[in-house]
PDB file of N, CA, C and O in Angstrom:
ATOM      1  N   VAL A   1       0.886  -1.307   0.062  1.00  0.00           N
ATOM      2  CA  VAL A   1      -0.247  -0.106  -0.095  1.00  0.00           C
ATOM      3  C   VAL A   1       1.362   0.822   0.106  1.00  0.00           C
ATOM      4  O   VAL A   1       2.394   0.773   0.775  1.00  0.00           O
ATOM      5  N   GLU A   2       0.534   1.866  -1.271  1.00  0.00           N
ATOM      6  CA  GLU A   2       1.630   3.420  -0.839  1.00  0.00           C
ATOM      7  C   GLU A   2      -0.187   4.168  -1.036  1.00  0.00           C
ATOM      8  O   GLU A   2      -1.327   4.047  -1.485  1.00  0.00           O
ATOM      9  N   LEU A   3       1.227   5.305   0.064  1.00  0.00           N
ATOM     10  CA  LEU A   3       0.311   6.489   0.228  1.00  0.00           C
ATOM     11  C   LEU A   3       1.050   8.044  -0.472  1.00  0.00           C
ATOM     12  O   LEU A   3       2.226   8.407  -0.437  1.00  0.00           O
ATOM     13  N   HIS A   4      -0.375   8.845  -1.190  1.00  0.00           N
ATOM     14  CA  HIS A   4       0.353   9.818  -2.008  1.00  0.00           C
ATOM     15  C   HIS A   4      -0.997  11.275  -1.472  1.00  0.00           C
ATOM     16  O   HIS A   4      -2.167  11.387  -1.104  1.00  0.00           O
ATOM     17  N   ALA A   5       0.145  12.053  -1.757  1.00  0.00           N
ATOM     18  CA  ALA A   5      -1.209  14.028  -1.535  1.00  0.00           C
ATOM     19  C   ALA A   5      -2.143  13.728  -3.089  1.00  0.00           C
ATOM     20  O   ALA A   5      -3.251  14.242  -3.238  1.00  0.00           O
ATOM     21  N   LYS A   6      -1.648  13.031  -3.930  1.00  0.00           N
ATOM     22  CA  LYS A   6      -2.453  13.474  -5.290  1.00  0.00           C
ATOM     23  C   LYS A   6      -4.013  12.396  -4.883  1.00  0.00           C
ATOM     24  O   LYS A   6      -4.363  11.437  -4.194  1.00  0.00           O
ATOM     25  N   SER A   7      -4.528  13.394  -5.876  1.00  0.00           N
ATOM     26  CA  SER A   7      -6.212  12.537  -5.788  1.00  0.00           C
ATOM     27  C   SER A   7      -5.830  11.656  -6.409  1.00  0.00           C
ATOM     28  O   SER A   7      -4.842  11.793  -7.131  1.00  0.00           O
ATOM     29  N   LEU A   8      -6.666  10.205  -6.291  1.00  0.00           N
ATOM     30  CA  LEU A   8      -6.691   9.311  -7.089  1.00  0.00           C
ATOM     31  C   LEU A   8      -6.792   9.314  -8.460  1.00  0.00           C
ATOM     32  O   LEU A   8      -5.973   8.693  -9.137  1.00  0.00           O
ATOM     33  N   GLU A   9      -8.082  10.200  -9.164  1.00  0.00           N
ATOM     34  CA  GLU A   9      -7.715  10.546 -10.608  1.00  0.00           C
ATOM     35  C   GLU A   9      -7.041  11.489 -10.717  1.00  0.00           C
ATOM     36  O   GLU A   9      -7.978  12.259 -10.927  1.00  0.00           O
ATOM     37  N   ARG A  10      -6.019  12.240 -10.764  1.00  0.00           N
ATOM     38  CA  ARG A  10      -4.738  12.408 -10.716  1.00  0.00           C
ATOM     39  C   ARG A  10      -3.668  11.265 -10.522  1.00  0.00           C
ATOM     40  O   ARG A  10      -3.797  10.631 -11.569  1.00  0.00           O
ATOM     41  N   LEU A  11      -3.283  11.019 -10.233  1.00  0.00           N
ATOM     42  CA  LEU A  11      -2.186  10.135  -9.594  1.00  0.00           C
ATOM     43  C   LEU A  11      -2.820   8.806 -11.069  1.00  0.00           C
ATOM     44  O   LEU A  11      -1.872   8.226 -11.597  1.00  0.00           O
ATOM     45  N   ALA A  12      -4.050   8.461 -11.552  1.00  0.00           N
ATOM     46  CA  ALA A  12      -4.021   7.592 -11.982  1.00  0.00           C
ATOM     47  C   ALA A  12      -4.499   7.642 -13.517  1.00  0.00           C
ATOM     48  O   ALA A  12      -4.848   6.688 -14.213  1.00  0.00           O
ATOM     49  N   ALA A  13      -4.416   9.125 -13.894  1.00  0.00           N
ATOM     50  CA  ALA A  13      -3.600   9.927 -15.068  1.00  0.00           C
ATOM     51  C   ALA A  13      -1.997   9.639 -15.476  1.00  0.00           C
ATOM     52  O   ALA A  13      -1.500   9.410 -16.579  1.00  0.00           O
ATOM     53  N   LEU A  14      -1.389   9.741 -14.145  1.00  0.00           N
ATOM     54  CA  LEU A  14      -0.041   9.811 -14.303  1.00  0.00           C
ATOM     55  C   LEU A  14       0.202   8.271 -14.455  1.00  0.00           C
ATOM     56  O   LEU A  14       1.265   8.165 -15.068  1.00  0.00           O
ATOM     57  N   LEU A  15      -0.245   7.170 -14.206  1.00  0.00           N
ATOM     58  CA  LEU A  15       0.123   5.588 -13.940  1.00  0.00           C
ATOM     59  C   LEU A  15       0.056   4.989 -15.321  1.00  0.00           C
ATOM     60  O   LEU A  15      -0.748   5.313 -16.195  1.00  0.00           O
ATOM     61  N   PRO A  16       1.385   3.703 -15.445  1.00  0.00           N
ATOM     62  CA  PRO A  16       1.573   3.602 -16.869  1.00  0.00           C
ATOM     63  C   PRO A  16       0.180   2.872 -16.610  1.00  0.00           C
ATOM     64  O   PRO A  16      -0.536   2.905 -15.608  1.00  0.00           O
ATOM     65  N   GLY A  17      -0.008   2.107 -17.999  1.00  0.00           N
ATOM     66  CA  GLY A  17      -1.513   1.428 -18.077  1.00  0.00           C
ATOM     67  C   GLY A  17      -1.686  -0.193 -17.679  1.00  0.00           C
ATOM     68  O   GLY A  17      -2.588  -0.916 -18.101  1.00  0.00           O
ATOM     69  N   GLU A  18      -0.759  -0.538 -16.892  1.00  0.00           N
ATOM     70  CA  GLU A  18      -0.922  -1.678 -16.778  1.00  0.00           C
ATOM     71  C   GLU A  18      -1.487  -1.570 -15.113  1.00  0.00           C
ATOM     72  O   GLU A  18      -1.464  -2.564 -14.388  1.00  0.00           O
ATOM     73  N   PHE A  19      -2.147   0.195 -14.483  1.00  0.00           N
ATOM     74  CA  PHE A  19      -3.210   0.748 -13.192  1.00  0.00           C
ATOM     75  C   PHE A  19      -3.689   0.436 -13.797  1.00  0.00           C
ATOM     76  O   PHE A  19      -3.216  -0.009 -14.843  1.00  0.00           O
ATOM     77  N   LEU A  20      -5.337   0.482 -13.440  1.00  0.00           N
ATOM     78  CA  LEU A  20      -6.766   0.891 -13.608  1.00  0.00           C
ATOM     79  C   LEU A  20      -7.276   0.868 -12.035  1.00  0.00           C
ATOM     80  O   LEU A  20      -6.855   0.109 -11.162  1.00  0.00           O
ATOM     81  N   ARG A  21      -8.466   2.067 -11.867  1.00  0.00           N
ATOM     82  CA  ARG A  21      -8.542   2.393 -10.824  1.00  0.00           C
ATOM     83  C   ARG A  21      -9.913   1.711 -10.557  1.00  0.00           C
ATOM     84  O   ARG A  21     -10.924   2.148 -11.107  1.00  0.00           O
ATOM     85  N   CYS A  22      -9.970   0.326  -9.471  1.00  0.00           N
ATOM     86  CA  CYS A  22     -10.744  -0.617  -9.314  1.00  0.00           C
ATOM     87  C   CYS A  22     -11.957  -0.429  -8.321  1.00  0.00           C
ATOM     88  O   CYS A  22     -12.845  -1.221  -8.005  1.00  0.00           O
ATOM     89  N   HIS A  23     -11.708   0.903  -7.920  1.00  0.00           N
ATOM     90  CA  HIS A  23     -12.649   1.066  -6.587  1.00  0.00           C
ATOM     91  C   HIS A  23     -12.295   2.338  -6.337  1.00  0.00           C
ATOM     92  O   HIS A  23     -11.087   2.564  -6.272  1.00  0.00           O
ATOM     93  N   ARG A  24     -13.307   3.526  -6.128  1.00  0.00           N
ATOM     94  CA  ARG A  24     -12.850   4.883  -5.359  1.00  0.00           C
ATOM     95  C   ARG A  24     -11.931   5.166  -4.671  1.00  0.00           C
ATOM     96  O   ARG A  24     -11.458   6.285  -4.476  1.00  0.00           O
ATOM     97  N   SER A  25     -11.629   4.229  -4.277  1.00  0.00           N
ATOM     98  CA  SER A  25     -10.526   4.237  -3.537  1.00  0.00           C
ATOM     99  C   SER A  25      -8.905   3.851  -3.409  1.00  0.00           C
ATOM    100  O   SER A  25      -7.972   4.231  -2.702  1.00  0.00           O
ATOM    101  N   TRP A  26      -9.130   2.685  -4.712  1.00  0.00           N
ATOM    102  CA  TRP A  26      -8.022   1.949  -4.547  1.00  0.00           C
ATOM    103  C   TRP A  26      -8.161   2.211  -6.249  1.00  0.00           C
ATOM    104  O   TRP A  26      -9.083   2.510  -7.008  1.00  0.00           O
ATOM    105  N   ILE A  27      -5.808   1.743  -6.470  1.00  0.00           N
ATOM    106  CA  ILE A  27      -5.801   1.869  -8.005  1.00  0.00           C
ATOM    107  C   ILE A  27      -5.577   0.541  -7.765  1.00  0.00           C
ATOM    108  O   ILE A  27      -5.616   0.165  -6.593  1.00  0.00           O
ATOM    109  N   VAL A  28      -5.365  -0.194  -8.580  1.00  0.00           N
ATOM    110  CA  VAL A  28      -4.291  -1.817  -8.506  1.00  0.00           C
ATOM    111  C   VAL A  28      -3.753  -1.613 -10.292  1.00  0.00           C
ATOM    112  O   VAL A  28      -4.021  -1.186 -11.415  1.00  0.00           O
ATOM    113  N   ASN A  29      -2.563  -2.492  -9.178  1.00  0.00           N
ATOM    114  CA  ASN A  29      -1.846  -2.645 -10.552  1.00  0.00           C
ATOM    115  C   ASN A  29      -1.983  -4.207 -11.062  1.00  0.00           C
ATOM    116  O   ASN A  29      -1.642  -5.114 -10.302  1.00  0.00           O
ATOM    117  N   LEU A  30      -2.503  -4.490 -12.398  1.00  0.00           N
ATOM    118  CA  LEU A  30      -3.297  -5.466 -13.273  1.00  0.00           C
ATOM    119  C   LEU A  30      -2.063  -6.326 -13.075  1.00  0.00           C
ATOM    120  O   LEU A  30      -2.489  -7.271 -12.411  1.00  0.00           O
ATOM    121  N   LYS A  31      -0.663  -6.534 -13.303  1.00  0.00           N
ATOM    122  CA  LYS A  31      -0.409  -7.710 -13.344  1.00  0.00           C
ATOM    123  C   LYS A  31       0.216  -8.335 -11.877  1.00  0.00           C
ATOM    124  O   LYS A  31       0.966  -9.302 -11.744  1.00  0.00           O
ATOM    125  N   GLN A  32      -0.329  -7.488 -10.878  1.00  0.00           N
ATOM    126  CA  GLN A  32      -0.429  -8.305  -9.776  1.00  0.00           C
ATOM    127  C   GLN A  32      -1.763  -9.094  -9.631  1.00  0.00           C
ATOM    128  O   GLN A  32      -1.739 -10.143  -8.987  1.00  0.00           O
ATOM    129  N   ALA A  33      -3.236  -8.540 -10.336  1.00  0.00           N
ATOM    130  CA  ALA A  33      -4.562  -9.459  -9.785  1.00  0.00           C
ATOM    131  C   ALA A  33      -4.135 -10.716 -10.808  1.00  0.00           C
ATOM    132  O   ALA A  33      -3.308 -10.995 -11.676  1.00  0.00           O
ATOM    133  N   ARG A  34      -5.660 -11.459  -9.857  1.00  0.00           N
ATOM    134  CA  ARG A  34      -5.051 -13.508  -9.834  1.00  0.00           C
ATOM    135  C   ARG A  34      -6.591 -12.913 -10.556  1.00  0.00           C
ATOM    136  O   ARG A  34      -6.625 -12.228 -11.578  1.00  0.00           O
ATOM    137  N   ARG A  35      -7.866 -13.371  -9.727  1.00  0.00           N
ATOM    138  CA  ARG A  35      -8.680 -13.074 -10.293  1.00  0.00           C
ATOM    139  C   ARG A  35     -10.232 -12.236  -9.503  1.00  0.00           C
ATOM    140  O   ARG A  35     -10.375 -11.499  -8.528  1.00  0.00           O
ATOM    141  N   LEU A  36     -10.970 -12.695 -10.298  1.00  0.00           N
ATOM    142  CA  LEU A  36     -12.086 -11.032  -9.678  1.00  0.00           C
ATOM    143  C   LEU A  36     -13.354 -12.233  -9.113  1.00  0.00           C
ATOM    144  O   LEU A  36     -13.914 -12.975  -9.920  1.00  0.00           O
ATOM    145  N   HIS A  37     -13.658 -12.254  -7.643  1.00  0.00           N
ATOM    146  CA  HIS A  37     -14.620 -13.353  -6.931  1.00  0.00           C
ATOM    147  C   HIS A  37     -16.175 -11.730  -7.020  1.00  0.00           C
ATOM    148  O   HIS A  37     -16.273 -10.503  -7.034  1.00  0.00           O
ATOM    149  N   VAL A  38     -17.018 -13.004  -7.052  1.00  0.00           N
ATOM    150  CA  VAL A  38     -18.636 -11.997  -6.696  1.00  0.00           C
ATOM    151  C   VAL A  38     -18.728 -12.872  -5.611  1.00  0.00           C
ATOM    152  O   VAL A  38     -18.250 -13.994  -5.448  1.00  0.00           O
ATOM    153  N   ALA A  39     -19.679 -11.910  -4.638  1.00  0.00           N
ATOM    154  CA  ALA A  39     -19.776 -12.369  -3.182  1.00  0.00           C
ATOM    155  C   ALA A  39     -20.799 -12.477  -3.640  1.00  0.00           C
ATOM    156  O   ALA A  39     -20.920 -12.804  -4.821  1.00  0.00           O
ATOM    157  N   SER A  40     -21.852 -12.234  -2.842  1.00  0.00           N
ATOM    158  CA  SER A  40     -23.316 -12.269  -2.360  1.00  0.00           C
ATOM    159  C   SER A  40     -24.034 -10.736  -2.124  1.00  0.00           C
ATOM    160  O   SER A  40     -23.547 -10.090  -1.196  1.00  0.00           O
ATOM    161  N   GLY A  41     -25.083 -10.139  -2.839  1.00  0.00           N
ATOM    162  CA  GLY A  41     -25.545  -8.902  -2.730  1.00  0.00           C
ATOM    163  C   GLY A  41     -24.580  -8.037  -3.991  1.00  0.00           C
ATOM    164  O   GLY A  41     -24.353  -6.829  -3.935  1.00  0.00           O
ATOM    165  N   SER A  42     -24.222  -8.718  -4.811  1.00  0.00           N
ATOM    166  CA  SER A  42     -23.874  -7.742  -6.060  1.00  0.00           C
ATOM    167  C   SER A  42     -22.509  -7.436  -5.940  1.00  0.00           C
ATOM    168  O   SER A  42     -22.038  -6.576  -6.684  1.00  0.00           O
ATOM    169  N   ARG A  43     -21.408  -8.331  -4.656  1.00  0.00           N
ATOM    170  CA  ARG A  43     -20.297  -7.632  -4.116  1.00  0.00           C
ATOM    171  C   ARG A  43     -19.127  -8.051  -4.659  1.00  0.00           C
ATOM    172  O   ARG A  43     -19.146  -9.205  -5.085  1.00  0.00           O
ATOM    173  N   TYR A  44     -17.924  -7.333  -4.787  1.00  0.00           N
ATOM    174  CA  TYR A  44     -16.894  -7.978  -5.848  1.00  0.00           C
ATOM    175  C   TYR A  44     -15.954  -8.097  -5.281  1.00  0.00           C
ATOM    176  O   TYR A  44     -16.352  -8.190  -4.120  1.00  0.00           O
ATOM    177  N   THR A  45     -14.518  -8.191  -5.265  1.00  0.00           N
ATOM    178  CA  THR A  45     -13.445  -7.900  -4.834  1.00  0.00           C
ATOM    179  C   THR A  45     -12.930  -8.517  -5.945  1.00  0.00           C
ATOM    180  O   THR A  45     -13.620  -9.205  -6.698  1.00  0.00           O
ATOM    181  N   LEU A  46     -11.198  -8.213  -6.164  1.00  0.00           N
ATOM    182  CA  LEU A  46     -10.249  -8.570  -6.928  1.00  0.00           C
ATOM    183  C   LEU A  46      -9.233  -9.659  -5.771  1.00  0.00           C
ATOM    184  O   LEU A  46      -8.969  -9.149  -4.682  1.00  0.00           O
ATOM    185  N   GLU A  47      -8.853 -10.700  -5.968  1.00  0.00           N
ATOM    186  CA  GLU A  47      -7.873 -10.908  -5.755  1.00  0.00           C
ATOM    187  C   GLU A  47      -6.052 -11.016  -6.265  1.00  0.00           C
ATOM    188  O   GLU A  47      -5.637 -11.173  -7.413  1.00  0.00           O
ATOM    189  N   LEU A  48      -5.489 -10.917  -5.394  1.00  0.00           N
ATOM    190  CA  LEU A  48      -4.312 -10.170  -5.680  1.00  0.00           C
ATOM    191  C   LEU A  48      -3.006 -11.073  -5.614  1.00  0.00           C
ATOM    192  O   LEU A  48      -3.015 -11.786  -4.611  1.00  0.00           O
ATOM    193  N   SER A  49      -1.673 -11.259  -6.571  1.00  0.00           N
ATOM    194  CA  SER A  49      -1.428 -12.539  -6.439  1.00  0.00           C
ATOM    195  C   SER A  49      -0.612 -12.963  -4.775  1.00  0.00           C
ATOM    196  O   SER A  49      -0.297 -14.087  -4.384  1.00  0.00           O
ATOM    197  N   ASP A  50      -0.493 -12.048  -4.280  1.00  0.00           N
ATOM    198  CA  ASP A  50      -0.309 -11.722  -2.314  1.00  0.00           C
ATOM    199  C   ASP A  50      -1.710 -12.820  -1.733  1.00  0.00           C
ATOM    200  O   ASP A  50      -1.780 -13.343  -0.621  1.00  0.00           O
ATOM    201  N   GLY A  51      -2.092 -12.867  -2.161  1.00  0.00           N
ATOM    202  CA  GLY A  51      -3.599 -13.085  -1.719  1.00  0.00           C
ATOM    203  C   GLY A  51      -4.372 -12.584  -0.908  1.00  0.00           C
ATOM    204  O   GLY A  51      -5.294 -13.088  -0.267  1.00  0.00           O
ATOM    205  N   SER A  52      -3.945 -11.486  -0.948  1.00  0.00           N
ATOM    206  CA  SER A  52      -5.038 -10.301  -0.771  1.00  0.00           C
ATOM    207  C   SER A  52      -6.589  -9.589  -1.796  1.00  0.00           C
ATOM    208  O   SER A  52      -6.667  -9.522  -3.023  1.00  0.00           O
ATOM    209  N   GLU A  53      -7.348  -9.274  -1.056  1.00  0.00           N
ATOM    210  CA  GLU A  53      -8.411  -8.601  -1.780  1.00  0.00           C
ATOM    211  C   GLU A  53      -8.692  -7.608  -1.589  1.00  0.00           C
ATOM    212  O   GLU A  53      -8.707  -7.061  -0.486  1.00  0.00           O
ATOM    213  N   LEU A  54      -9.151  -6.874  -3.227  1.00  0.00           N
ATOM    214  CA  LEU A  54      -9.917  -5.736  -2.669  1.00  0.00           C
ATOM    215  C   LEU A  54     -10.592  -5.106  -3.427  1.00  0.00           C
ATOM    216  O   LEU A  54     -10.324  -5.304  -4.612  1.00  0.00           O
ATOM    217  N   PRO A  55     -11.469  -4.329  -3.194  1.00  0.00           N
ATOM    218  CA  PRO A  55     -13.117  -4.217  -3.218  1.00  0.00           C
ATOM    219  C   PRO A  55     -13.011  -3.410  -4.588  1.00  0.00           C
ATOM    220  O   PRO A  55     -12.251  -2.529  -4.991  1.00  0.00           O
ATOM    221  N   VAL A  56     -13.634  -3.797  -4.900  1.00  0.00           N
ATOM    222  CA  VAL A  56     -14.034  -3.567  -6.593  1.00  0.00           C
ATOM    223  C   VAL A  56     -15.286  -3.315  -6.420  1.00  0.00           C
ATOM    224  O   VAL A  56     -16.080  -4.014  -5.791  1.00  0.00           O
ATOM    225  N   GLY A  57     -15.569  -1.998  -7.144  1.00  0.00           N
ATOM    226  CA  GLY A  57     -16.696  -1.027  -7.424  1.00  0.00           C
ATOM    227  C   GLY A  57     -17.266  -1.547  -8.313  1.00  0.00           C
ATOM    228  O   GLY A  57     -16.750  -2.223  -9.203  1.00  0.00           O
ATOM    229  N   ARG A  58     -19.068  -1.138  -8.093  1.00  0.00           N
ATOM    230  CA  ARG A  58     -20.147  -1.858  -9.730  1.00  0.00           C
ATOM    231  C   ARG A  58     -19.438  -0.679 -10.844  1.00  0.00           C
ATOM    232  O   ARG A  58     -19.458  -1.112 -11.996  1.00  0.00           O
ATOM    233  N   THR A  59     -19.055   0.187 -10.764  1.00  0.00           N
ATOM    234  CA  THR A  59     -19.074   0.712 -12.434  1.00  0.00           C
ATOM    235  C   THR A  59     -17.645   0.111 -12.489  1.00  0.00           C
ATOM    236  O   THR A  59     -17.143   0.230 -13.607  1.00  0.00           O
ATOM    237  N   GLN A  60     -17.097  -0.318 -11.845  1.00  0.00           N
ATOM    238  CA  GLN A  60     -15.483  -0.770 -12.345  1.00  0.00           C
ATOM    239  C   GLN A  60     -15.940  -2.424 -13.092  1.00  0.00           C
ATOM    240  O   GLN A  60     -15.385  -2.960 -14.051  1.00  0.00           O
ATOM    241  N   VAL A  61     -16.641  -2.737 -12.608  1.00  0.00           N
ATOM    242  CA  VAL A  61     -16.587  -4.367 -12.350  1.00  0.00           C
ATOM    243  C   VAL A  61     -16.403  -4.840 -14.058  1.00  0.00           C
ATOM    244  O   VAL A  61     -15.931  -5.965 -14.217  1.00  0.00           O
ATOM    245  N   GLU A  62     -16.800  -3.926 -15.516  1.00  0.00           N
ATOM    246  CA  GLU A  62     -16.890  -4.668 -16.824  1.00  0.00           C
ATOM    247  C   GLU A  62     -15.642  -4.360 -16.656  1.00  0.00           C
ATOM    248  O   GLU A  62     -14.985  -5.391 -16.518  1.00  0.00           O
ATOM    249  N   ALA A  63     -14.830  -3.157 -16.589  1.00  0.00           N
ATOM    250  CA  ALA A  63     -13.913  -2.432 -17.258  1.00  0.00           C
ATOM    251  C   ALA A  63     -12.181  -3.085 -16.950  1.00  0.00           C
ATOM    252  O   ALA A  63     -11.082  -3.178 -17.497  1.00  0.00           O
ATOM    253  N   LEU A  64     -13.027  -3.476 -15.460  1.00  0.00           N
ATOM    254  CA  LEU A  64     -11.793  -4.558 -14.652  1.00  0.00           C
ATOM    255  C   LEU A  64     -12.694  -5.934 -15.817  1.00  0.00           C
ATOM    256  O   LEU A  64     -11.956  -5.871 -16.800  1.00  0.00           O
ATOM    257  N   ARG A  65     -13.197  -6.434 -15.979  1.00  0.00           N
ATOM    258  CA  ARG A  65     -13.310  -7.973 -16.626  1.00  0.00           C
ATOM    259  C   ARG A  65     -12.734  -7.825 -17.784  1.00  0.00           C
ATOM    260  O   ARG A  65     -11.957  -8.746 -18.038  1.00  0.00           O
ATOM    261  N   ALA A  66     -12.850  -6.674 -18.924  1.00  0.00           N
ATOM    262  CA  ALA A  66     -11.818  -6.666 -20.324  1.00  0.00           C
ATOM    263  C   ALA A  66     -11.139  -6.821 -19.740  1.00  0.00           C
ATOM    264  O   ALA A  66     -10.921  -8.015 -19.531  1.00  0.00           O
ATOM    265  N   ARG A  67     -10.309  -5.876 -19.048  1.00  0.00           N
ATOM    266  CA  ARG A  67      -8.738  -5.757 -18.909  1.00  0.00           C
ATOM    267  C   ARG A  67      -8.039  -7.271 -18.290  1.00  0.00           C
ATOM    268  O   ARG A  67      -6.898  -7.623 -18.587  1.00  0.00           O
ATOM    269  N   LEU A  68      -8.956  -8.062 -17.388  1.00  0.00           N
ATOM    270  CA  LEU A  68      -8.319  -9.150 -16.939  1.00  0.00           C
ATOM    271  C   LEU A  68      -8.658 -10.632 -18.144  1.00  0.00           C
ATOM    272  O   LEU A  68      -8.775 -11.760 -17.664  1.00  0.00           O
ATOM    273  N   LEU A  69      -8.743 -10.472 -19.214  1.00  0.00           N
ATOM    274  CA  LEU A  69      -8.982 -11.083 -20.611  1.00  0.00           C
ATOM    275  C   LEU A  69      -7.987 -11.244 -21.196  1.00  0.00           C
ATOM    276  O   LEU A  69      -8.008 -11.725 -22.328  1.00  0.00           O
TER     277      LEU A  69
END
């Protein structure tokens, strides 16, 4: 986890293409993404290669699926 003073929107614009905003509070390096999980209540999480999970916003699911394929 890295902390930065810029807004996530500005930070995402500066990062290379392998980074994607997966939630309003998270940007993920897709090289570290393992799989997308669907939980009850239309909730999604993204499992990373180290076993940790990040929340995925409903508005980000389709973009994330497209990039993971």
